[in-house]
C-alpha positions in Angstrom: -13.5 36.5 19.0 -16.0 37.7 16.4 -19.7 37.3 17.0 -21.8 34.8 15.2 -22.5 35.1 11.4 -26.1 34.2 10.8 -27.2 33.4 7.1 -30.6 33.6 6.1 -31.4 30.2 4.5 -35.0 30.9 3.2 -33.4 30.6 -0.3 -33.1 26.7 0.3 -37.0 26.5 -0.5 -36.2 26.9 -4.0 -34.1 24.6 -6.3 -30.7 25.8 -6.9 -30.7 27.9 -10.1 -28.9 31.1 -10.5 -29.6 33.2 -7.2 -30.1 29.9 -5.2 -26.7 28.8 -6.6 -24.8 32.1 -5.5 -26.4 31.9 -2.2 -25.5 28.2 -1.6 -22.1 28.3 -3.1 -21.0 31.2 -0.7 -22.9 30.0 2.2 -21.5 26.3 2.2 -18.0 27.9 2.1 -18.6 30.1 4.9 -20.0 27.4 6.8 -17.2 25.0 6.3 -14.4 27.7 6.8 -15.5 29.4 10.1 -16.9 27.7 13.2 -19.0 31.1 14.2 -21.5 30.9 11.2 -24.7 29.4 11.2 -27.4 28.8 8.5 -30.8 29.6 10.1 -34.4 28.4 8.7 -37.8 28.3 10.0 -38.6 24.8 11.6 -41.1 24.1 9.3 -39.4 25.0 6.0 -38.9 22.1 3.5 -35.5 22.2 1.7 -35.6 21.9 -2.0 -33.9 18.9 -3.9 -30.4 19.9 -5.2 -28.4 21.1 -1.8 -25.9 18.7 -0.7 -25.0 19.1 3.2 -22.3 16.7 3.3 -19.5 17.9 5.6 -21.9 21.1 6.3 -23.6 21.7 9.6 -27.5 21.2 9.6 -29.5 24.3 9.5 -30.4 25.9 12.7 -34.1 25.7 12.8 -35.8 28.3 14.9 -39.6 29.3 14.9 -42.3 28.3 12.4 -44.6 30.1 10.0 -44.7 31.8 6.7 -40.9 32.3 5.6 -41.9 36.2 4.7 -43.2 36.6 8.3 -40.6 34.8 9.8 -37.9 36.9 8.4 -39.5 39.9 9.8 -40.3 38.6 13.1 -38.2 35.8 14.3 -34.9 36.1 12.3 -33.8 39.8 13.7 -34.4 38.4 17.4 -31.8 35.9 16.8 -29.0 38.3 16.5 -27.1 39.4 19.7 -24.8 42.2 20.4 -21.7 41.7 17.9 -23.5 39.3 15.7 -24.1 39.9 11.9 -26.8 38.7 9.4 -26.3 38.0 5.6 -29.5 37.4 3.5 -28.1 36.3 0.2 -31.6 36.0 -1.6 -34.8 37.8 -1.3 -35.4 40.8 1.2 -34.5 39.8 4.5 -35.7 41.7 7.7 -36.6 45.3 7.2 -35.5 46.0 10.8 -32.3 44.4 11.9 -28.9 45.3 13.3 -25.8 44.5 11.2 -27.7 43.1 8.2 -25.9 42.7 4.8 -28.3 42.3 1.8 -27.4 41.0 -1.5 -29.0 42.4 -4.4 -29.3 40.4 -7.5 -31.3 42.7 -9.7 -34.2 45.3 -9.7 -36.1 43.5 -12.6 -39.2 43.7 -10.3 -39.0 47.5 -10.1 -38.0 48.1 -13.8 -40.2 45.3 -15.5 -43.5 44.6 -12.9 -44.9 43.3 -16.1 -42.8 40.2 -16.3 -44.2 39.1 -12.9 -47.5 37.9 -11.5 -49.7 40.8 -10.0 -49.2 39.6 -6.5 -45.6 39.0 -6.5 -44.8 42.5 -8.3 -46.9 44.2 -5.9 -45.3 42.9 -2.8 -41.8 43.2 -4.1 -42.2 46.9 -5.4 -43.5 47.8 -2.1 -40.8 46.2 0.1 -37.7 45.8 -2.0 -36.6 49.6 -1.9 -37.3 49.6 1.8 -35.3 46.7 2.3 -32.2 48.0 0.3 -32.3 51.4 1.9 -32.6 49.8 5.3 -29.8 47.3 5.1 -26.6 48.0 7.2 -24.5 47.1 4.1 -25.2 46.1 0.5 -23.8 43.8 -2.0 -24.6 43.8 -5.7 -23.8 41.0 -8.1 -22.4 43.2 -10.9 -21.7 46.8 -11.5 -24.8 47.0 -13.7 -27.0 46.2 -10.5 -24.8 48.6 -8.3 -25.5 51.1 -10.8 -29.3 50.6 -11.1 -29.5 50.8 -7.2 -27.9 54.1 -7.4 -29.9 55.4 -9.9 -33.5 54.1 -9.1 -33.0 54.4 -5.3 -30.6 57.1 -4.9 -28.1 55.0 -2.6 -24.6 56.1 -2.4 -22.3 54.0 -4.3 -20.1 53.9 -1.0 -22.6 51.6 0.4 -22.8 49.2 -2.1 -19.9 46.3 -2.8 -19.9 44.4 -5.8 -19.4 40.7 -5.2 -20.1 38.5 -8.3 -21.1 35.0 -9.4 -18.7 32.4 -10.6 -18.9 28.8 -11.6 -19.4 25.4 -9.8 -16.3 23.1 -10.0 -18.5 20.5 -12.0 -18.7 22.9 -14.9 -15.8 21.8 -17.1 -14.9 20.8 -20.5 -13.7 17.2 -19.8 -16.2 14.6 -21.1 -17.5 12.6 -18.4 -18.5 8.8 -18.5 -22.1 9.5 -18.1 -22.4 12.4 -20.5 -24.4 10.8 -23.4 -26.6 8.6 -21.0 -27.9 12.0 -19.4 -28.5 13.4 -22.8 -30.3 10.4 -24.0 -32.5 10.1 -21.0 -33.5 13.8 -21.7 -34.4 12.9 -25.2 -31.5 14.9 -26.7 -29.5 13.3 -29.9 -27.3 14.7 -32.4 -26.4 18.3 -32.6 -28.0 21.2 -30.7 -28.3 24.7 -29.6 -28.7 24.9 -25.9 -30.5 27.5 -23.9 -30.7 27.7 -20.0 -33.1 29.5 -17.8 -36.5 29.7 -16.2 -39.2 30.0 -18.7 -40.2 33.5 -17.9 -40.5 36.7 -20.2 -37.1 38.3 -19.7 -35.2 35.2 -20.8 -36.6 35.9 -24.3 -37.3 32.5 -25.5 -39.9 33.3 -27.8 -37.5 35.1 -30.0 -35.0 32.5 -29.8 -37.5 29.9 -30.8 -38.4 32.2 -33.8 -34.7 32.8 -34.6 -34.0 29.1 -34.6 -36.8 28.8 -37.0 -35.3 31.2 -39.5 -32.2 28.9 -39.6 -33.5 25.6 -39.0 -33.9 24.8 -42.9 -30.3 25.3 -43.4 -29.2 23.2 -40.5 -31.6 20.5 -40.7 -29.3 18.3 -38.2 -29.7 20.7 -35.5 -32.1 20.9 -32.5 -32.7 23.7 -30.0 -32.6 22.3 -26.4 -34.4 24.6 -23.8 -33.6 23.6 -20.0 -35.6 25.5 -17.3 -38.8 25.4 -15.0 -41.6 27.5 -15.0 -42.2 29.3 -11.8 -45.7 30.6 -10.4 -44.4 33.9 -9.9 -44.2 34.6 -13.6 -47.1 34.7 -16.0 -47.6 32.2 -18.9 -44.9 32.4 -21.6 -45.9 31.6 -25.2 -43.2 30.4 -27.0 -45.2 29.8 -30.4 -45.8 26.8 -32.0 -43.0 24.0 -31.0 -41.9 21.5 -33.3 -41.4 18.4 -30.9 -38.8 17.0 -33.5 -36.6 20.2 -33.4 -37.1 21.6 -30.0 -36.6 19.8 -26.7 -37.9 21.2 -23.3 -36.2 19.4 -20.5 -37.7 21.5 -17.7 -35.6 21.8 -14.5 -32.1 19.6 -14.6 -30.0 19.1 -11.8 -26.5 20.8 -11.6 -24.6 17.4 -12.1 -26.8 16.8 -15.3 -26.4 20.4 -16.5 -22.7 20.0 -17.3 -23.4 17.1 -19.5 -25.7 19.4 -21.6 -23.4 22.2 -21.8 -20.5 19.7 -22.8 -22.6 18.4 -25.7 -23.9 21.6 -27.4 -22.5 23.3 -30.3 -23.7 26.6 -29.4 -25.1 28.2 -26.0 -27.7 30.9 -26.7 -28.6 33.2 -23.8 -30.5 36.3 -25.4 -32.0 37.6 -22.2 -33.5 41.1 -22.0 -32.3 41.9 -18.4 -29.9 40.0 -16.2 -28.3 41.3 -12.7 -25.5 38.9 -13.6 -26.4 35.9 -15.5 -24.3 32.7 -14.7 -25.2 30.3 -17.7 -22.9 32.1 -20.2 -20.2 31.4 -17.9 -21.1 28.0 -17.2 -21.1 27.2 -20.9 -17.8 28.9 -21.3 -16.3 26.8 -18.6 -17.4 23.8 -20.7 -15.8 25.1 -23.8 -19.1 26.0 -25.6 -19.1 29.3 -27.9 -21.6 31.7 -26.3 -24.3 33.8 -27.8 -25.8 36.6 -25.6 -27.4 39.9 -25.4 -25.9 43.5 -25.4 -27.8 44.8 -22.6 -27.8 44.7 -18.6 -25.0 42.8 -17.0 -24.3 40.4 -19.7 -21.6 42.6 -21.7 -19.9 43.0 -18.4 -19.9 39.2 -17.7 -18.8 37.9 -20.8 -16.5 40.8 -22.2 -14.9 40.0 -25.6 -15.5 36.2 -25.2 -19.0 35.9 -26.6 -21.0 37.0 -29.8 -23.5 39.8 -28.4 -26.5 40.9 -30.2 -29.6 43.1 -29.7 -31.9 40.8 -27.8 -35.1 42.7 -29.5 -33.9 41.9 -33.0 -34.8 38.3 -33.8 -32.9 38.5 -37.3 -29.8 39.5 -35.4 -30.3 36.6 -33.1 -30.5 34.2 -36.1 -27.5 35.6 -37.6 -25.4 35.4 -34.5 -26.4 31.8 -34.2 -25.6 31.0 -37.7 -22.1 32.5 -37.8 -21.2 30.3 -34.4 -22.5 27.3 -36.2 -20.7 27.8 -39.6 -17.6 29.9 -38.5 -15.0 27.5 -37.2 -12.4 30.2 -36.4 -15.2 32.2 -34.4 -16.1 29.2 -32.5 -12.5 28.5 -31.5 -11.9 32.1 -30.5 -15.0 32.3 -28.5 -13.9 29.1 -26.8 -10.5 30.3 -26.0 -11.4 33.5 -24.7 -14.2 32.0 -22.6 -11.8 30.0 -20.6 -9.9 32.9 -19.9 -13.1 34.9 -19.0 -14.2 32.2 -16.5 -11.0 32.4 -14.7 -11.5 35.8 -13.6 -14.4 34.7 -11.6 -14.0 32.8 -8.2 -16.5 31.5 -5.6 -13.7 31.7 -3.0 -13.0 35.5 -3.8 -16.6 36.1 -3.7 -17.0 34.2 -0.2 -13.9 36.3 1.3 -15.5 39.5 0.2 -18.9 38.5 1.9 -17.5 37.2 5.1 -15.2 40.4 5.2 -18.4 42.6 4.9 -20.0 40.8 7.8 -17.1 40.9 9.9 -16.8 44.6 9.3 -20.7 44.9 10.3 -19.5 43.2 13.5 -16.9 45.6 14.3 -19.0 48.6 13.5 -21.7 47.0 16.1 -19.3 46.3 18.9 -17.6 49.8 18.6 -21.2 51.4 19.1 
């Protein structure tokens, strides 16, 4: 009989975007497939909107206090002999038995200038310690795995790649409410879609400039930017935004996001740094041709199913967008290859990999 699997649920304080979506998709599958798994959170933690607990056991609430302090003091004490713990997002406890830590990227170590000083100082001090002390490590891409090896000197044998995937509601089938969703957000006519938090590495300022370069030749085209501004990032200057041509929606719930993908002519994701990058896959699942960057994990994720450009070259971004807008053959090719690419990723396979690692930790712990 396996011990308990505890899942560090502190990620639930944030709305489900990339990292939180990974954490939730796998957590809910574990919680509904095995009866020895528990999602654990501080008693005073307020769960953000966007998480559907239908058919899922309510989180076990234990202890109170700041989530970071709770992770260090309370969470490790909940583990008994034979149990294992998974932290799908963040640092997790620095001292814990049988702890699996998922690492999404090392952006705060490589580019602290993209974050607030307080956040960067905290994570630069503790993230290397948390990774080195974890019993096992999973990385969301081979790119992230290689960065962990290179920057922190971790043996590759300690790191397992467990990737992201796409939610079931991201598909190319038009839904009855799609047009209403777009209309309520002020989106009409043809548009290029960009999805991601408004933060420096998403490279939105260059995207806005690139859109300006092609806007005169495409007078009926709008740029739609979906994403929230979080306090951990500094302010991002996107330049002079024309409200007639550029729509910024803020955060959009997952069930609305599919409608935005399905209505887009092109999806643009010229990010400078990604540990994985779910949005390009989501766009592909919805049949939208994708432009993205030729750096970090993005080429690994999209393969030959997207137009990839140098994200620091504004003219290249503009040219790539124009080619996807004008070249019908290229659009069709990207869409067809995109469907095939998405099929190579699976939340069920990722869940099996995470659960397998957690059970391995239990076996190792009981053997000691």
